[in-house]
C-alpha positions in Angstrom: 43.1 2.5 8.9 41.7 5.3 11.2 38.3 6.8 10.6 40.0 10.0 9.4 42.1 8.0 7.0 39.0 6.2 5.6 37.4 9.6 5.0 40.4 10.9 3.1 40.4 7.7 1.0 36.8 8.1 0.1 37.0 11.8 -0.7 36.8 12.3 -4.4 37.2 8.7 -5.4 34.1 8.7 -7.7 32.7 11.3 -10.1 29.1 12.4 -9.6 26.6 10.1 -11.3 25.9 11.1 -14.9 22.4 12.6 -15.5 20.1 13.4 -18.4 17.4 16.1 -18.4 13.9 14.8 -17.7 11.8 15.2 -20.9 8.5 17.1 -20.9 5.4 14.9 -20.4 1.8 15.0 -21.4 -1.0 13.9 -19.2 -3.1 11.1 -20.7 -6.4 9.6 -19.7 -7.0 5.9 -20.1 -10.7 5.2 -20.6 -11.8 2.3 -18.4 -15.0 0.7 -17.4 -16.6 2.4 -14.4 -19.5 0.2 -13.5 -20.0 0.2 -9.7 -22.3 -0.8 -6.9 -23.8 2.6 -5.8 -24.2 1.8 -2.0 -21.6 -0.8 -1.0 -22.6 -0.7 2.7 -26.3 -1.1 2.1 -25.7 -3.7 -0.6 -23.6 -6.0 1.5 -26.0 -5.8 4.4 -29.0 -6.6 2.4 -27.3 -9.4 0.4 -26.2 -11.1 3.6 -29.6 -10.9 5.1 -31.2 -12.2 1.9 -28.8 -15.1 1.9 -30.1 -16.3 5.3 -27.7 -14.7 7.8 -30.6 -14.5 10.4 -30.8 -18.3 10.3 -27.0 -18.6 10.9 -26.6 -16.0 13.7 -28.5 -16.4 16.9 -28.9 -13.4 19.3 -25.6 -12.8 21.2 -23.5 -14.8 18.8 -19.9 -13.6 18.4 -19.1 -13.2 14.7 -15.6 -12.5 13.4 -15.2 -10.4 10.2 -12.0 -10.7 8.2 -10.3 -7.5 7.1 -7.2 -7.8 4.9 -4.4 -5.4 4.0 -5.0 -4.7 0.3 -7.2 -1.7 0.8 -10.3 -3.0 -1.1 -12.3 -0.1 -2.7 -14.9 1.1 -0.3 -13.2 -1.1 2.4 -14.7 0.7 5.4 -18.2 0.7 3.9 -18.0 -3.0 3.1 -16.8 -4.0 6.6 -19.4 -1.6 8.2 -22.1 -3.2 6.1 -21.2 -6.7 7.3 -21.2 -5.3 10.9 -24.7 -3.8 10.2 -26.0 -7.2 9.0 -24.7 -9.1 12.0 -26.2 -6.5 14.4 -29.5 -6.8 12.5 -29.5 -10.4 13.6 -28.7 -9.3 17.2 -25.2 -10.8 16.9 -22.0 -9.3 18.3 -19.6 -8.6 15.4 -15.9 -7.9 15.7 -13.2 -7.4 13.1 -10.0 -9.4 12.9 -6.9 -8.5 10.8 -6.6 -11.2 8.1 -3.4 -10.6 6.4 -0.9 -13.4 6.9 2.5 -11.9 8.0 1.8 -8.3 7.1 2.2 -5.5 9.7 5.5 -7.1 10.8 3.6 -10.3 11.8 2.5 -8.7 15.1 -1.0 -8.0 16.4 -0.2 -4.4 17.0 1.3 -4.0 13.5 -1.8 -5.5 11.9 -4.2 -3.3 13.8 -2.1 -0.3 12.7 -2.3 -1.5 9.0 -6.1 -1.5 9.4 -6.1 1.9 11.0 -4.1 3.3 8.1 -6.7 1.8 5.7 -9.5 3.5 7.7 -10.8 0.5 9.6 -11.3 1.3 13.3 -14.0 0.6 15.8 -15.3 4.1 15.3 -15.4 3.8 11.5 -17.1 0.4 11.2 -19.1 0.2 14.5 -17.4 -2.9 15.9 -14.2 -3.6 17.9 -11.0 -4.7 16.2 -9.4 -7.6 17.9 -6.0 -9.0 17.0 -3.8 -11.9 17.8 -1.2 -13.8 15.9 -2.1 -17.0 17.7 -3.8 -19.7 15.6 -5.6 -23.0 16.0 -4.2 -25.8 13.8 -7.1 -27.7 12.2 -5.2 -30.5 10.5 -3.1 -31.2 7.4 -4.4 -30.8 3.9 -3.7 -33.4 1.2 -0.5 -31.5 0.1 0.9 -31.6 3.6 0.2 -27.9 4.5 -1.4 -27.5 8.0 -4.5 -25.4 8.0 -4.4 -22.6 10.6 -7.1 -20.2 11.7 -6.8 -17.1 13.8 -7.5 -18.2 17.4 -10.1 -15.4 18.0 -12.0 -16.4 14.9 -11.8 -20.1 15.7 -13.3 -19.5 19.1 -16.1 -17.3 17.8 -19.6 -18.6 16.9 -19.1 -17.7 13.3 -16.8 -16.1 10.7 -17.6 -14.0 7.7 -14.8 -14.0 5.1 -14.5 -10.8 3.2 -12.2 -11.1 0.1 -11.4 -9.3 -3.1 -11.3 -11.4 -6.2 -8.4 -10.3 -8.4 -5.5 -11.5 -10.5 -2.5 -12.2 -8.2 1.1 -11.3 -9.0 2.1 -15.0 -9.0 -1.1 -16.7 -9.9 -1.4 -19.1 -12.8 -4.4 -20.8 -14.2 -7.8 -20.1 -12.6 -6.8 -19.6 -9.0 -5.9 -16.1 -7.8 -6.7 -13.7 -4.9 -10.2 -14.5 -3.6 -12.2 -16.2 -0.9 -10.0 -19.4 -1.0 -6.8 -17.5 -0.6 -8.2 -15.3 2.2 -9.3 -18.5 4.0 -5.8 -19.9 3.7 -3.4 -17.0 4.1 -5.5 -14.2 5.6 -7.2 -16.3 8.3 -4.1 -18.4 8.7 -2.0 -15.5 10.0 1.8 -15.9 9.8 1.8 -19.6 10.6 -0.8 -20.5 8.1 0.8 -18.3 5.4 4.1 -19.9 5.9 2.6 -23.4 5.7 0.8 -22.5 2.5 3.8 -21.0 0.8 6.3 -23.6 1.9 4.1 -26.4 0.4 3.5 -24.4 -2.8 1.0 -21.5 -2.5 -1.5 -22.4 -5.3 -1.6 -26.0 -4.4 -2.3 -25.0 -0.8 -5.0 -22.5 -1.9 -6.6 -25.4 -3.7 -6.3 -28.0 -0.8 -6.2 -26.2 2.6 -9.7 -24.7 2.4 -11.1 -28.2 2.2 -9.9 -28.6 5.8 -10.7 -25.1 7.0 -14.2 -24.9 5.6 -15.0 -28.3 7.1 -13.7 -27.5 10.6 -14.0 -23.7 11.1 -17.3 -21.9 11.9 -17.4 -20.0 8.6 -20.9 -18.7 7.9 -20.5 -17.0 4.5 -18.0 -15.5 2.1 -18.4 -12.0 0.8 -16.6 -11.7 -2.6 -15.9 -8.3 -4.1 -14.7 -7.4 -7.6 -13.4 -3.9 -8.1 -13.4 -1.8 -11.3 -10.3 -0.1 -12.4 -11.1 2.9 -10.2 -11.1 0.8 -7.1 -14.9 0.9 -6.7 -16.8 -2.3 -6.0 -18.3 -3.5 -9.3 -19.6 -6.8 -7.9 -20.5 -7.9 -4.4 -21.6 -11.5 -3.9 -22.5 -13.5 -0.8 -21.2 -17.1 -1.1 -22.3 -20.2 0.9 -19.6 -21.7 3.2 -18.7 -24.7 1.2 -15.5 -25.5 -0.7 -17.3 -26.0 -4.0 -19.1 -22.6 -3.6 -15.9 -20.8 -2.8 -14.1 -22.4 -5.6 -16.8 -21.7 -8.2 -17.1 -18.0 -7.1 -13.3 -17.6 -7.3 -13.2 -19.0 -10.8 -16.2 -17.2 -12.1 -15.4 -13.8 -10.5 -11.8 -14.0 -11.7 -13.0 -13.7 -15.2 -15.1 -10.7 -14.2 -12.0 -9.1 -12.5 -9.9 -9.6 -15.6 -12.4 -7.7 -17.6 -11.8 -4.7 -15.3 -8.0 -5.1 -15.2 -6.2 -2.0 -16.5 -2.7 -2.3 -18.0 0.1 0.0 -18.9 -0.6 0.5 -22.6 3.0 0.3 -23.9 5.1 -2.8 -24.7 8.4 -1.0 -24.6 9.7 1.8 -22.4 13.1 3.2 -21.6 12.0 4.4 -18.2 8.9 3.6 -16.2 8.4 5.9 -13.2 6.2 4.5 -10.4 5.1 7.1 -7.8 4.4 4.4 -5.1 4.5 0.7 -4.4 3.2 -1.1 -1.4 1.2 -4.0 0.1 -1.9 -1.9 -0.1 -1.4 -1.9 -3.9 -0.2 -5.5 -4.6 1.1 -8.5 -2.8 4.3 -7.8 -4.7 4.3 -4.1 -4.1 3.8 -3.5 -7.8 2.2 -6.1 -10.0 4.8 -8.0 -12.0 2.2 -9.0 -14.5 2.2 -5.3 -15.5 5.8 -4.3 -15.1 7.4 -7.6 -16.3 7.4 -11.0 -14.5 10.9 -11.5 -15.7 12.0 -9.0 -13.0 10.9 -11.4 -10.3 10.9 -14.9 -12.0 13.7 -16.5 -13.9 13.2 -17.9 -17.4 10.1 -15.9 -18.5 10.0 -13.7 -21.6 11.1 -10.1 -21.3 7.5 -8.8 -21.8 6.8 -6.0 -21.3 10.3 -4.6 -21.9 10.8 -1.7 -19.5 14.5 -1.1 -19.4 14.6 0.8 -16.2 12.0 1.2 -13.4 12.2 4.1 -10.9 10.1 3.8 -7.6 9.7 7.0 -5.7 7.8 6.1 -2.5 6.1 3.5 -0.3 2.4 3.6 0.6 1.7 4.4 4.3 -0.6 1.4 4.9 2.4 -0.8 4.0 3.8 0.0 7.5 7.4 -0.1 6.1 6.9 -3.3 4.1 8.7 -2.6 0.9 8.6 -6.0 -0.7 8.8 -5.6 -4.4 11.4 -2.9 -4.4 13.8 -5.5 -5.8 12.0 -5.3 -9.1 13.0 -1.7 -9.5 16.4 -0.4 -10.7 16.4 3.0 -8.9 14.7 4.4 -5.9 14.8 7.5 -3.6 16.1 8.4 -0.2 12.4 9.0 0.8 11.5 5.4 0.0 14.5 4.1 2.0 13.6 6.3 5.0 10.1 4.7 5.0 11.4 1.1 4.3 11.5 -1.2 7.4 13.8 -4.2 6.7 12.4 -6.2 9.6 8.8 -5.8 8.6 9.7 -6.6 4.9 11.8 -9.6 5.7 9.3 -11.4 7.9 6.9 -11.1 5.0 9.6 -12.3 2.6 10.5 -15.3 4.6 6.9 -16.2 5.3 6.3 -16.3 1.5 9.2 -18.7 0.9 8.3 -21.2 -1.8 10.1 -24.2 -3.3 12.2 -22.8 -6.1 11.6 -19.2 -5.1 14.1 -16.4 -4.5 14.6 -13.3 -2.3 15.2 -10.7 -4.9 12.0 -8.8 -4.3 13.3 -7.4 -1.1 16.7 -6.2 -2.5 17.0 -2.4 -2.4 18.3 -1.0 -5.7 20.4 2.1 -6.4 19.3 4.9 -4.1 19.3 8.5 -5.2 18.6 11.6 -3.0 15.6 13.0 -5.0 12.9 12.1 -7.5 14.6 14.3 -10.1 18.0 12.7 -9.7 16.5 9.1 -9.7 14.8 9.8 -13.0 17.7 11.6 -14.5 20.1 8.8 -13.7 17.7 6.1 -14.9 17.5 7.9 -18.3 21.3 7.7 -18.6 21.3 4.0 -17.5 18.6 3.0 -19.9 20.7 4.1 -22.9 17.7 5.8 -24.4 18.1 7.5 -27.8 17.4 11.1 -28.5 13.7 10.7 -27.9 13.4 8.7 -24.6 10.2 6.6 -24.1 9.2 7.5 -20.6 5.9 6.9 -18.8 5.0 7.8 -15.2 2.1 6.1 -13.3 0.8 6.6 -9.7 0.9 2.8 -9.0 0.0 -0.4 -10.8 -3.7 -0.2 -9.6 -4.2 3.4 -10.6 -3.9 3.5 -14.3 -6.7 5.8 -15.4 -4.1 8.6 -15.8 -0.6 8.4 -17.1 2.2 10.9 -18.0 4.1 10.2 -21.2 7.0 11.7 -23.1 6.8 13.0 -26.6 8.1 9.7 -28.1 4.9 7.9 -27.0 2.4 10.4 -28.3 1.9 8.8 -31.7 1.0 5.5 -29.9 -1.3 7.4 -27.6 -3.1 9.0 -30.6 -3.6 5.7 -32.3 -4.9 3.9 -29.1 -8.7 3.7 -28.9 -8.7 4.0 -25.1 -6.2 6.9 -24.6 -6.8 10.6 -24.8 -4.3 13.4 -24.3 -5.8 15.8 -21.7 -2.8 18.1 -21.0 -0.1 18.9 -23.5 3.6 18.4 -23.1 5.0 20.4 -20.2 8.0 20.0 -17.8 7.6 17.7 -14.8 7.0 19.9 -11.8 9.6 19.2 -9.1 9.6 21.2 -5.8 12.6 23.1 -4.5 14.0 19.8 -3.1 13.8 18.0 -6.4 10.8 15.9 -5.6 7.5 15.5 -7.4 5.3 15.5 -4.3 
């Protein structure tokens, strides 16, 4: 059939998608613990020096500082504080991207991720040096080969900066922390693939035994954030496997005490303003939106019938992993979505028994308004739809909820209505922002 014939065949073959008016929403505050370290830069500098950094760094020593892709609260200040500490010892610090396969698994892409997170030579006072080359240190007991960034391996020392936090796929007492940063972050794409392909959490347990014994790691700097993404705890940890493991276990309990959740067990529609690698390894945390959306055979808890994702965070550099957990998205998201960058991360994270659904793009609508309106129809919501809007799964201090949820809000000890019901404010193009 000619191109003209195909156009005639397509014309008018489907009705416009049915829509339902977006209900008014009230703005709600979720009261969360706000304990924080008042001066992260000064605190990390002093804690490293107090821990004996001067004994570990001789004048002129080259020290690599890891910088990941998650966007830790006060990230620039923390990296700069470590730089300050190394310079106080007359060492020569430099920053390395430590983010597995993020940034398209290229050195240039990983430097750009850090730039979008604010980490540059000008902001932290030390050069950013990047390579995807690694040094293989040997196989761990589970068969995964330990890899370390070549520039870090060739340095006189390494300081591992890591955030301790629940991980989208973690079980038991291992999650994101110093051990995972040592395996996946320092390991670059090769190390990340080795770890995942041999079972991520078994690798997180076993590979650091090799890395910490054979790489010049001087200290770990473990950070726990509060729910507002401010550092609540900063600890300097000795470079031994037992010390890293103990800190990861203990600080995970602290991190869980600061974890905010979406305070509703059942929704017709959840609207998520943004997802991305700077928010969660899975784009949006499946522990909050429903692990059943990513993993087979788990209970449908929480039960959010439809999820709408509106945009992708700029520091993700096009990596839209996690969009497969949504039901609807927007043209804006798709325009920012880079399949190549996403898919190299997806394949790197291949695990035995895993799947590829987190990279599958769902139904795409032209505007925010249309995506929400179609999702409301698709959810089969009753006369009073249960709708909640959040910024992302890490920013849950404010929520926007429909009238059907207000009784639950009033009964919840941590929720307060701060703005009454009013229409969602779409711009002239039908978008919220």
